[in-house]
C-alpha positions as CSV (number, residue, x, y, z in Angstrom):
1,V,146.9,58.9,117.9
2,R,142.8,59.7,117.5
3,A,142.3,62.3,120.3
4,A,145.9,63.9,119.6
5,L,144.4,64.8,116.3
6,R,141.1,66.2,117.6
7,R,143.3,67.6,120.8
8,N,145.9,69.6,117.6
9,Q,143.9,69.5,114.9
10,V,146.1,70.9,111.6
11,S,148.7,72.1,113.7
12,A,150.0,71.2,116.9
13,G,152.9,73.4,117.5
14,K,156.4,73.5,117.2
15,N,156.7,69.6,117.3
16,V,153.5,68.1,116.8
17,Y,152.6,68.4,112.6
18,A,148.4,67.1,113.3
19,F,146.2,66.9,109.9
20,P,143.1,65.2,110.9
21,R,141.0,64.2,107.9
22,P,143.9,62.2,106.3
23,Q,144.9,60.9,110.3
24,L,148.4,62.6,110.0
25,L,150.5,63.0,112.9
26,I,154.0,64.2,112.8
27,N,156.7,64.4,115.8
28,L,159.4,66.1,115.1
29,D,161.5,65.0,118.6
30,T,160.1,61.4,118.5
31,R,160.6,61.4,114.3
32,Q,157.6,59.7,114.1
33,V,155.3,59.6,111.2
34,W,151.3,58.2,112.0
35,L,149.1,57.5,109.3
36,K,145.5,56.5,110.2
37,D,146.7,54.7,113.7
38,Q,149.8,53.1,111.9
39,L,153.4,54.0,112.5
40,I,155.2,54.7,109.1
41,K,159.0,53.9,108.9
42,L,161.1,56.5,107.3
43,S,164.4,57.5,106.1
44,P,166.3,60.7,107.4
45,L,165.5,62.0,103.7
46,E,161.6,61.0,103.5
47,F,161.4,62.6,106.6
48,S,163.4,66.0,106.1
49,I,161.1,66.2,103.2
50,L,157.5,65.7,104.5
51,I,159.0,67.4,107.2
52,M,159.0,70.7,104.6
53,L,155.9,69.4,103.2
54,A,154.4,69.7,106.2
55,D,155.5,73.1,107.1
56,N,154.1,75.1,103.9
57,A,150.3,72.8,104.0
58,P,148.6,73.2,101.8
59,K,150.7,74.9,99.7
60,P,153.4,74.0,97.0
61,V,156.7,73.9,97.8
62,Q,159.2,74.7,95.0
63,Y,161.9,71.9,93.6
64,E,164.7,74.3,94.4
65,M,163.6,75.0,97.3
66,I,163.1,71.2,98.5
67,A,166.6,70.4,97.4
68,D,169.0,73.7,99.1
69,K,166.7,72.4,102.1
70,V,167.4,68.9,102.4
71,W,170.7,68.3,100.1
72,G,172.0,72.2,100.3
73,E,172.6,72.3,96.9
74,D,170.0,71.7,93.8
75,N,171.4,70.5,90.0
76,Q,170.2,67.4,88.1
77,A,171.8,64.7,90.5
78,I,169.8,66.2,93.7
79,R,167.1,66.3,91.1
80,N,166.8,62.7,90.3
81,R,167.2,61.6,93.5
82,M,164.4,64.0,95.2
83,K,162.3,62.1,92.6
84,F,163.4,58.8,94.3
85,T,163.0,60.0,97.5
86,I,159.6,61.5,96.7
87,H,158.4,57.8,95.2
88,S,159.8,55.6,97.8
89,L,158.1,58.5,100.2
90,R,154.8,58.1,98.3
91,K,154.9,54.3,98.3
92,K,155.3,54.5,101.9
93,L,152.2,56.4,102.6
94,N,150.2,55.3,100.2
95,T,150.3,51.3,100.2
96,A,148.3,50.7,103.0
97,H,146.2,53.6,103.4
98,D,144.8,54.2,99.3
99,L,145.4,57.5,99.6
100,D,148.5,59.9,97.7
101,L,149.1,62.9,99.8
102,I,152.0,64.0,98.5
103,V,151.0,66.4,94.7
104,N,153.7,66.9,92.1
105,H,153.3,70.1,90.1
106,M,154.7,69.4,87.2
107,N,157.5,72.1,86.3
108,F,157.1,73.9,90.1
109,G,157.2,71.1,92.9
110,Y,156.0,69.0,95.7
111,Q,152.6,70.4,97.9
112,L,150.7,67.6,100.7
113,D,147.5,67.8,99.9
114,I,146.1,67.5,103.0
């Protein structure tokens, strides 16, 4: 993974996102996420949100954009699901690595802090 990160720097192209600082590698073809040489298993919703954040990194992504892209609509029920999904995603990314890669911008959206 480290070699791939060195070769790919911040963005490796269409099929792989590579972020050297947190050693985060996201493969779109295999739908695998590696963080510091460890495979992180994500649900399809978690993976979709992570891809959206990675695609826009380091800029924040509005709640509305995430809701529309991932769920196809935006309402309070979707926002609650989004909060739960982000919480679960953060837990998986942060647990073993003592990192906080997803930042909440109050009343705006989320950002992948890379």
